[in-house]
N, C-alpha and C positions, 0 to 999 in steps of 0.2 A: 503494499499500500504506500509506503514512503517513497519508493521510486516512482510510482505512478503520480503522486501528488507533488512531490517535491522538486521534480526536474524542472529546471529553468525558472524556479520560483524565488530563490534567494539570490541577491546580487553577488556576483563574483568580486574578488578583491579589485578595487579600482573602478568598479562600475557603479552605477546609481540604482535606486529603487525603481525609477522610471524605466531605466534600460531593462531591468530584470522583468518588470511587469510587461513591457513591450514584447520581450522574447517569449514570455509565457503566452501571451495573446496571439502572437504570430504562430506559435506551435499549435495552439488550440484551433485557430481558424483553418490552418493547413491540415489538421486532422479531421475536423468536422465536415469540411466540403466534400472529400471523397467518400466519407462514412455515410452521410445522410443524402447525398445526391441520388443513389439508386432508388431510395424510397420516395424521394421528392418528385422525380421525373414524371410518374403518372399523373400527379396533381398538376404539374406544369402543362403537360400535354392536353389535359382536360380543359384547362384555363384558356390555352391558345386556341383549341377548336371552338370553344364557346365564343371567342373573340373574332372569329373568322379566318383562322389560319395564320400565315406568315405576317399579315398586317398587324397582328397583335404581339409580334415578338418583342418590341421594346417594352410593352407593358408586362409581358411574361417574365422578362429579365428582372424587372422591378419587384415582381411577386417573389422571385428567388432571392433577391437582395433583402427584402423584408424578412423572409424566413431565416436567413442566415444571420441577420442582425440580431434576431432573438437568441439564436444559439451563441452569438458573440457576447450578448449580455449575460448568458449563463457562465461563460468563461470569466467575465469580470466579477461575478459572484463567487466563483470557485477560487480565484486567485488568493484572497486572504486565507482561505482554508489550507491551500497548499503551503503558504508561508508558515501557518501555525503548525502543521504537521512536520515540516522540515526543522522548525525551531524545537519542537519536542524531541525530535531525534538528536539534535545536537546538544541539548541542555538536560535532557532527562532520560539517561539510558534505561532506567527501569521501566518507564512508560513506553519508551520505543520498543522494548521487547514485547509489549502487548499489541503492537500494530498488526502482526500477522493474525492474531485472534480477532481483532476488530475487522480486518479485511474479510475474514471468513463469515463473520456475523453479517456485514454488508451484503455479501453474495447470497447468504441464506435468505435474508429479508427481501432482496431483490427477487429471488425465485419465488417466495411467498406471494409477492405482489403480482408476479407474472401469471400465476395460476388463479388469481382472484377474479370475481365477477366485475370489479371496477376496471381491471385491465382489459377484460373481454369487451366491455363496452367502449373503451377507448380505442382498441384495435378496429372494432366494427365501425366506429365514427371516422377513423382515419381511412379506411378502405372505401367508405361510401363516396360516390362521386357527388359533389355539391351540385345543386341546381343554380348555375350561375345566372341564367337569363341573359339579359343584356349586360355586357361588361361595362361597369362604371366608368365614365369618362375620366381621364386624368391620371397622372402619375401617382398622386397622393392615394387615390383609392386602391391602386394596384399595390402599392407599398403596404397599406394597411391590410389588404387581404393576405399578403405574404406574411405579415406579422401574426395574423390570426392563425394561419397554418403552422407557423413556428411555435407558438404558444401551445396549440393543440398537440403538436408533435413532442414537445418537451414533456408534457403531462403524460403522454402515452408511452414513451420509450425512455424516460428518465431513469427508470430502475435499471435498464440494461446499460445505460451509460455509467451508472453507479458502479456496476460490475466491472467495467473497464477501468474506471478510476481506481478501484480497489486492488485490481490484480496486475495492472501495468499499462498506464496510458501510452507509453512510448514503445510498448512491445507490439511489433507489427502482426504477430500471430494472433493476439487477443483483439487487435483492432479488426482483423479480417473476420474473426469468429462473431464478434458483436455486429459488425456490418452485415454479415449474412443472416444473423438472427432478426435484426430489424427489418431487413428487406424481405425475408421470408414471411414474416407475419403481416407485411403490408401488401405484397403483391401476389403471393401464392395463393391458389385455391384453398379453401378451408383454413384461412389464416388464423382464425380464432382458435381452432383446435390445435394447429401447429404452434401457436403461441403458448397454450397450455403445456404441450409436450416439451417445449423449450424450458418452461418454468420448472417442470419435474427434474429436468437435467441440471438446472441451476441450483435447485434446492440440494440435490444430492452432492453437487460440487461444493456448495457452501458447507455441508456437513463434513465433507472429507477435509476441507481447509481448516475447519474448527478442530477437527480430531488431530490433524497434523500439528497444529499450533499448540494443542494441550498435550502433545507428546503421546498420543494414543495410537498413532500409526506411523 
């Protein structure tokens, strides 16, 4: 968990807090765009078709910008947490030793959320094609629509992002696993049932991480 949250969070010798924050946000955005784009593309395609095809492309791009603005705001919220986790590691070795257990608990809780009725409703809502009707005129309306999509997406798949933060935000293998899980529950047939199957796997994984951290395996 520490490597996930602490990377690029604390300023290196000779660098500023602003530089460290900028580095973290750059890393966060570079991670989020390829991770979330596969799940976002169907919504963008529906929006563009509702707007009359290629003529709606500039507005569609603004929808995407609004969507990723929301995920960028999530990164701003997470940065102080990353700093706090890194500080705990550096100053409180006893507490740092509990971080693997905390990571296991985060994964377990994320799995429980994944199999909940609340999650099922969220996945179903993200999968439904919204009734756009006439595309609202203007860039501001497109940007607001993208932000609404982003907020809905954060609520729906925030638990899976928490798994990534717990086990290794900079680990390409876990990035691919979480990206695949989010995409599967959004675009594959029977996405709600697949989301529950993913949840069962995450719960078992959380239990295994907790057992390992407690020295039981």
